[in-house]
C-alpha positions in Angstrom: -36.4 -1.7 -5.9 -39.0 -0.6 -3.0 -37.2 1.2 -0.1 -33.5 1.2 -1.5 -32.0 4.6 -2.2 -32.1 5.4 -5.9 -28.9 7.0 -5.8 -27.3 4.3 -4.4 -28.8 2.0 -6.9 -27.5 4.1 -9.6 -23.9 4.0 -8.2 -23.7 0.7 -7.8 -25.0 0.0 -11.3 -22.0 2.2 -12.7 -19.4 1.3 -10.4 -17.0 -1.3 -11.3 -15.2 -1.7 -8.4 -15.6 -1.2 -4.4 -13.5 2.1 -4.3 -14.7 5.2 -5.5 -13.3 8.8 -5.8 -15.4 12.1 -5.6 -15.1 13.0 -9.3 -16.9 9.6 -10.3 -19.6 10.1 -7.4 -20.3 13.7 -8.6 -20.7 12.3 -12.3 -23.3 9.6 -11.1 -25.1 11.8 -9.2 -25.2 14.8 -11.5 -28.9 14.4 -12.3 -29.7 15.3 -8.9 -30.6 19.1 -8.0 -27.5 19.2 -5.6 -25.5 16.3 -6.0 -23.1 17.0 -2.8 -26.4 17.1 -0.9 -27.0 13.8 -2.3 -23.6 12.5 -1.3 -24.0 13.8 2.4 -27.3 11.9 2.4 -25.9 8.5 1.3 -23.0 8.7 3.8 -25.1 9.5 6.4 -27.4 6.4 5.5 -24.5 4.3 5.5 -24.8 3.3 1.8 -21.2 4.8 1.2 -18.3 4.8 3.7 -16.0 8.2 3.5 -12.5 6.7 3.7 -10.6 10.1 3.5 -11.9 13.2 1.8 -12.9 12.3 -1.7 -12.4 8.6 -1.5 -15.2 6.1 -0.7 -16.3 2.6 -0.5 -19.8 1.0 -0.6 -21.3 0.1 2.8 -22.0 -3.5 3.6 -25.6 -3.8 2.1 -24.3 -2.5 -1.2 -20.7 -4.0 -1.1 -20.3 -7.1 -3.7 -16.9 -7.9 -3.0 -14.5 -6.8 -0.4 -12.6 -3.5 -1.0 -8.7 -3.5 -1.7 -6.7 -1.8 1.0 -3.9 -1.7 -1.5 -6.1 0.2 -4.2 -7.0 2.6 -1.5 -3.5 3.0 -0.2 -2.8 4.0 -3.6 -5.6 6.5 -3.9 -5.4 7.9 -0.5 -1.8 9.5 -1.0 0.4 9.4 -4.0 3.0 8.9 -5.8 3.5 6.2 -3.7 3.8 2.3 -3.3 3.3 -0.6 -1.1 6.3 -1.7 0.7 7.7 -2.1 4.0 5.7 -4.3 6.5 2.7 -4.9 4.1 4.6 -5.7 1.3 7.0 -8.3 3.2 3.4 -9.7 4.7 2.3 -10.0 1.1 5.4 -11.9 0.0 5.1 -14.0 3.3 8.5 -13.1 4.7 7.2 -12.1 8.1 5.5 -14.2 10.3 3.6 -11.3 12.2 0.0 -10.0 10.9 0.5 -7.0 9.7 -2.7 -4.3 10.5 -1.1 -1.1 9.1 -1.2 -0.7 5.2 2.5 0.7 4.8 3.6 2.9 1.7 6.6 4.7 0.6 6.3 8.1 -0.8 8.5 10.9 -2.5 6.3 13.1 -0.6 6.6 14.1 3.2 6.0 11.5 5.7 2.4 11.2 6.4 -0.3 8.9 8.0 -4.1 8.6 7.9 -6.6 7.2 10.5 -9.8 5.9 8.7 -12.6 3.6 9.4 -10.9 0.8 7.6 -7.6 1.1 9.2 -4.3 3.1 9.6 -2.4 3.6 6.2 1.0 5.2 6.7 3.5 6.8 4.1 7.3 7.0 4.8 9.5 9.6 2.8 12.2 7.9 0.3 14.6 9.9 -1.7 13.5 10.5 -5.3 17.1 8.7 -6.4 15.8 5.4 -5.2 12.0 5.6 -5.0 11.3 4.1 -8.8 13.8 1.1 -8.7 12.3 -2.1 -7.9 8.9 -1.1 -8.0 6.2 -3.3 -10.1 2.7 -3.5 -11.1 1.3 -6.1 -8.9 -2.1 -7.9 -8.8 -4.0 -7.8 -5.6 -7.3 -8.7 -4.6 -9.8 -8.6 -7.4 -7.5 -8.7 -10.0 -6.7 -5.0 -9.6 -3.1 -3.7 -10.3 -1.4 -1.5 -7.8 2.1 -0.2 -7.4 4.4 -2.6 -4.9 7.9 -2.8 -4.0 9.7 -6.0 -5.3 10.6 -8.5 -2.7 13.9 -7.0 -2.6 12.9 -3.7 -2.4 10.2 -4.0 0.5 13.2 -5.7 2.4 15.9 -2.6 1.7 12.9 -0.1 2.3 12.3 -2.0 5.7 15.9 -1.9 6.7 16.3 1.7 5.7 13.5 3.2 7.1 12.9 1.4 10.1 16.6 0.2 11.2 18.6 2.8 10.0 22.8 2.4 9.7 24.4 -0.7 10.8 27.8 -0.7 12.1 28.9 -4.1 11.6 27.9 -7.4 10.0 27.1 -9.1 12.9 24.5 -6.3 14.0 23.0 -6.6 10.8 22.5 -10.4 10.7 21.1 -10.3 14.1 18.5 -7.7 13.0 17.6 -9.6 9.9 17.6 -13.1 11.0 16.5 -12.4 14.9 14.5 -9.4 14.9 12.9 -9.5 11.6 13.0 -13.4 11.3 13.9 -13.6 7.4 14.8 -17.1 6.4 18.1 -17.6 4.9 16.4 -19.5 1.7 14.2 -16.0 1.2 17.5 -14.0 1.2 19.0 -16.6 -1.4 16.1 -15.8 -3.6 16.6 -12.1 -4.0 17.9 -10.8 -7.5 21.7 -9.6 -6.8 21.3 -7.2 -10.0 18.5 -5.4 -8.4 20.4 -5.1 -5.1 23.3 -3.8 -6.9 21.0 -1.4 -8.8 19.8 -0.1 -5.3 23.0 0.4 -3.7 24.4 2.3 -6.9 21.2 4.5 -6.2 21.6 4.7 -2.8 25.0 3.6 -0.8 23.9 2.4 2.4 25.0 -0.1 5.1 22.2 -2.3 5.0 22.1 -2.7 1.4 25.9 -3.4 1.4 25.6 -5.8 3.9 22.5 -7.8 2.1 24.5 -7.8 -1.2 27.5 -9.4 0.7 25.5 -12.2 2.4 23.2 -12.8 -0.8 27.0 -13.4 -2.6 27.5 -16.1 -0.1 24.3 -17.9 -0.1 
């Protein structure tokens, strides 16, 4: 393969996916005298793109398929799961196009601006963190931790809207601001909503359960 960097050829042959971590790259380049210098060279020529310290994707000339933003989100900061606006968009609950990959974490809130876009992580208490989280298949057949539709919506209400003082205010937020459809509410799992409320009693979940019971 004349003219193509041998290190890139080696990485591409060994990598099963588009997303790479530092340990994998170093293992692939261990035959070089100085693997770190070689990595720096591959970044310089655009063979690899550094997403964040220790996390990379292939450059456009070596990519075989699109990288997964959801997989990258799980690698950038954890423990975390995909939720909030990004998950609601995934479930086709909100009409607006979401460009920030949004996740929830038990660690402190943080955001990362990368060459591939913005990744944000909002803190949620440990008591509520693991309820309503599933392994979800995303692009390329990969699996990542993602909120169920019930959890994604309650996360959005808790973390973006705060406490509600009346049912009227809650419904206005849900149907006018977020533009959620009644049919979507009717499809929610009542038992899961109740489990979320037991773990973290909050006005948003309380009103959501009340509304679900009537639909």
